[in-house]
C-alpha positions as CSV (number, residue, x, y, z in Angstrom):
1,D,7.2,2.8,-11.5
2,L,8.4,1.8,-8.0
3,I,9.9,-1.1,-7.0
4,I,10.0,-1.8,-2.8
5,T,12.4,-4.6,-1.9
6,L,12.7,-6.9,1.0
7,G,15.4,-9.5,1.0
8,N,14.6,-11.6,-2.1
9,F,11.0,-10.3,-2.4
10,Y,10.0,-7.2,-4.1
11,F,6.7,-5.4,-4.7
12,E,6.0,-3.2,-7.7
13,P,2.9,-0.8,-8.3
14,I,2.6,0.3,-11.4
15,V,0.2,3.4,-12.3
16,I,-0.4,4.3,-16.2
17,I,-2.4,7.3,-17.1
18,G,-3.3,7.6,-20.9
19,I,-2.7,11.4,-22.4
20,G,-3.8,13.0,-25.3
21,D,-7.6,13.1,-23.8
22,S,-9.6,14.5,-20.7
23,R,-10.7,11.2,-19.4
24,I,-9.2,8.9,-16.4
25,N,-10.8,5.7,-15.5
26,K,-13.7,6.2,-17.8
27,E,-15.2,3.6,-20.6
28,G,-13.4,2.9,-23.4
29,D,-10.3,4.9,-22.1
30,F,-7.6,2.0,-22.9
31,G,-4.4,4.2,-21.7
32,D,-5.3,3.5,-18.0
33,E,-3.8,1.1,-16.1
34,V,-3.0,0.3,-12.5
35,D,-0.6,-3.1,-12.2
36,F,0.5,-4.7,-9.0
37,I,3.3,-7.4,-9.0
38,I,4.7,-9.3,-6.7
39,G,7.9,-11.5,-7.0
40,Y,10.7,-13.5,-5.6
41,K,14.3,-13.4,-7.3
42,N,17.4,-15.5,-6.5
43,R,20.1,-17.6,-7.8
44,F,20.9,-21.3,-7.8
45,N,24.6,-20.7,-8.2
46,K,26.9,-18.0,-9.7
47,L,26.0,-19.3,-12.9
48,I,21.9,-19.4,-12.9
49,Y,19.6,-17.0,-12.1
50,Y,15.9,-16.9,-11.5
51,D,12.9,-14.4,-11.0
52,F,9.2,-15.7,-10.5
53,N,6.3,-13.1,-10.0
54,A,2.9,-12.8,-10.3
55,A,0.7,-9.7,-11.2
56,Y,-3.0,-8.3,-11.5
57,Y,-3.3,-5.7,-13.9
58,F,-6.6,-3.4,-13.7
59,I,-7.4,-2.3,-17.0
60,N,-9.3,0.6,-18.2
61,N,-12.4,0.8,-15.8
62,F,-10.8,0.2,-12.2
63,K,-14.7,-0.1,-10.7
64,R,-15.0,-3.6,-12.5
65,T,-12.8,-6.6,-13.1
66,N,-14.4,-8.5,-15.9
67,D,-11.5,-7.0,-18.5
68,D,-8.8,-7.3,-15.8
69,I,-5.8,-9.6,-16.8
70,I,-4.1,-12.0,-14.2
71,V,-0.2,-12.3,-15.2
72,L,2.4,-15.2,-14.1
73,N,5.9,-14.8,-15.1
74,A,8.7,-17.3,-14.8
75,K,12.7,-16.4,-16.0
76,I,15.9,-17.8,-15.8
77,E,19.1,-15.8,-16.1
78,F,22.6,-17.6,-17.5
79,S,25.9,-15.3,-16.9
80,L,28.9,-15.6,-18.5
81,E,30.7,-13.4,-16.6
82,E,32.0,-16.3,-14.6
83,L,33.3,-18.2,-17.5
84,T,34.1,-15.1,-20.2
85,R,34.7,-12.2,-17.6
86,L,32.1,-10.1,-20.1
87,P,29.0,-8.6,-18.2
88,I,26.5,-10.8,-20.5
89,K,23.6,-12.6,-19.2
90,L,21.4,-14.7,-21.7
91,Y,17.8,-15.0,-20.4
92,T,14.6,-16.7,-21.4
93,A,11.2,-16.1,-19.9
94,A,7.5,-17.2,-20.1
95,Q,4.4,-15.3,-19.2
96,N,0.9,-16.7,-18.7
97,Q,-1.6,-14.1,-18.9
98,R,-5.1,-14.7,-18.4
99,K,-8.0,-12.3,-18.6
100,T,-10.7,-12.6,-15.5
101,G,-14.0,-11.8,-17.8
102,R,-16.5,-15.3,-17.6
103,K,-17.4,-14.6,-21.4
104,S,-14.1,-14.1,-22.6
105,P,-11.8,-16.9,-20.7
106,E,-8.9,-16.0,-23.3
107,K,-5.3,-17.1,-22.5
108,E,-2.0,-16.8,-24.3
109,I,1.6,-17.6,-23.2
110,F,4.3,-15.2,-24.1
111,Y,8.2,-16.3,-24.9
112,W,11.3,-13.9,-24.3
113,F,14.7,-14.9,-25.6
114,G,17.5,-12.6,-25.1
115,F,20.7,-10.7,-23.4
116,V,21.5,-8.0,-20.8
117,A,24.5,-6.6,-20.7
118,S,25.5,-3.9,-18.1
119,K,28.9,-1.5,-17.5
120,N,29.4,0.1,-14.1
121,F,31.6,3.7,-14.3
122,E,32.0,6.4,-12.4
123,L,31.0,10.2,-12.7
124,F,30.7,13.2,-10.3
125,N,31.8,10.6,-7.9
126,R,29.0,9.0,-8.5
127,N,28.7,4.9,-9.4
128,L,26.6,4.8,-12.3
129,N,25.4,1.5,-14.4
130,T,24.6,1.6,-18.0
131,G,23.6,-1.3,-19.9
132,I,21.3,-2.5,-23.0
133,D,18.7,-5.4,-22.7
134,A,17.5,-6.9,-26.4
135,Y,15.1,-10.0,-27.0
136,F,12.9,-11.6,-29.1
137,F,9.2,-11.6,-28.3
138,Y,7.0,-15.1,-29.0
139,T,3.2,-15.9,-29.0
140,D,1.9,-19.0,-28.7
141,G,-1.5,-18.0,-30.2
142,T,-5.1,-17.6,-29.3
143,P,-8.2,-18.4,-31.1
144,D,-7.9,-15.2,-33.1
145,K,-4.3,-14.4,-33.3
146,K,-1.8,-16.8,-34.8
147,E,1.5,-17.9,-33.4
148,G,5.0,-16.6,-33.8
149,F,7.3,-14.1,-33.1
150,I,6.0,-10.6,-32.4
151,Y,8.6,-8.2,-32.1
152,E,12.3,-7.1,-31.4
153,R,13.0,-4.9,-28.6
154,T,16.2,-3.0,-27.3
155,N,16.0,-1.1,-24.0
156,I,18.9,1.0,-23.3
157,Y,19.0,2.3,-19.5
158,L,21.3,4.4,-16.9
159,D,20.8,3.6,-13.3
160,V,21.5,7.0,-11.5
161,P,21.9,6.4,-7.4
162,L,20.5,9.7,-5.7
163,T,21.2,8.2,-2.2
164,D,22.0,4.9,-0.7
165,K,18.1,3.7,-1.1
166,L,16.5,5.6,-3.9
167,S,17.8,5.7,-7.7
168,L,16.3,6.3,-10.8
169,T,16.7,4.8,-14.2
170,P,16.1,6.9,-17.5
171,Y,15.3,4.7,-20.3
172,F,14.7,4.4,-24.1
173,I,13.1,1.7,-25.7
174,L,13.4,0.8,-29.7
175,Q,10.3,-1.9,-30.2
176,I,10.6,-3.1,-34.1
177,K,7.2,-5.3,-34.8
178,N,7.4,-8.4,-37.0
179,G,5.5,-8.0,-40.3
180,G,3.5,-11.2,-40.2
181,Q,1.7,-10.5,-36.8
182,D,-1.1,-7.6,-36.1
183,Y,-0.2,-7.0,-32.4
184,F,1.2,-3.4,-33.5
185,H,0.7,-1.3,-36.3
186,K,4.1,0.2,-36.4
187,N,7.4,0.1,-35.3
188,E,7.5,2.1,-31.4
189,A,9.9,4.0,-29.5
190,I,9.4,4.2,-25.8
191,W,11.0,6.7,-23.2
192,G,10.5,7.0,-19.4
193,I,11.7,7.3,-15.8
194,S,11.5,4.7,-13.6
195,F,12.2,5.1,-9.8
196,N,13.8,2.4,-7.4
197,F,13.3,2.8,-3.4
198,N,15.3,-0.1,-1.4
199,F,14.4,-0.5,2.3
C-alpha cells in the first residue's frame, strides 16, 4: 500500500496477492487484485472536511477487464475538536461500485457511518500518532443481495514516521458480520502495514 500526494491530490496504487496457493493472475484465483485510486481532499472550514476519489479495481485475471470494478467514493467528516477539544471526527461516506462486464452490469451503493479518534505522543524522540476508526457498513442491496447493515469494523493503527517524507503504519482490524447478511461467512481479524510517501 503506497500513497503519493501532491498538494490536496493523491494517488494510491494497491497490489494484493493471495497467499495459500501457487497461482498468481490465474483464472479463479480471487486473491489477486491491483487497484488504482486517484482522489482530492480538502476542507470547507475548520469543522467540515471532504474526500472524493475514483478507483479502478483489476480483479483476478489482469489480462481481461470483464470482471473489474469501477468505484466512486465520497466522504464528509465533522470535526468535534474545535467545539469540544476532543480529537474526534464523525463521518459519513458513500461508495458506488459498478462491474465492467457487459453481461453483468451489476452495481451497488455502500454507506459508512462512524467516527475517528487519534492522539499524538512522543516516544524515542519521535512524534507518533495512534488512533481508532470504527464504523457501521450498509448496502442498498442488489438483485441477489438484500438491503441492510453488513458488518461493524474497528481499525486500530499506529503511524510511525521514518523520515520527513516516509512513514509506516501498522494496523489491526476487527470485523464483526451482521448475522442477517451473507457477504461474509464469519468474523474476521486483519492485520498489516502500509507505507506512506509524501513528495
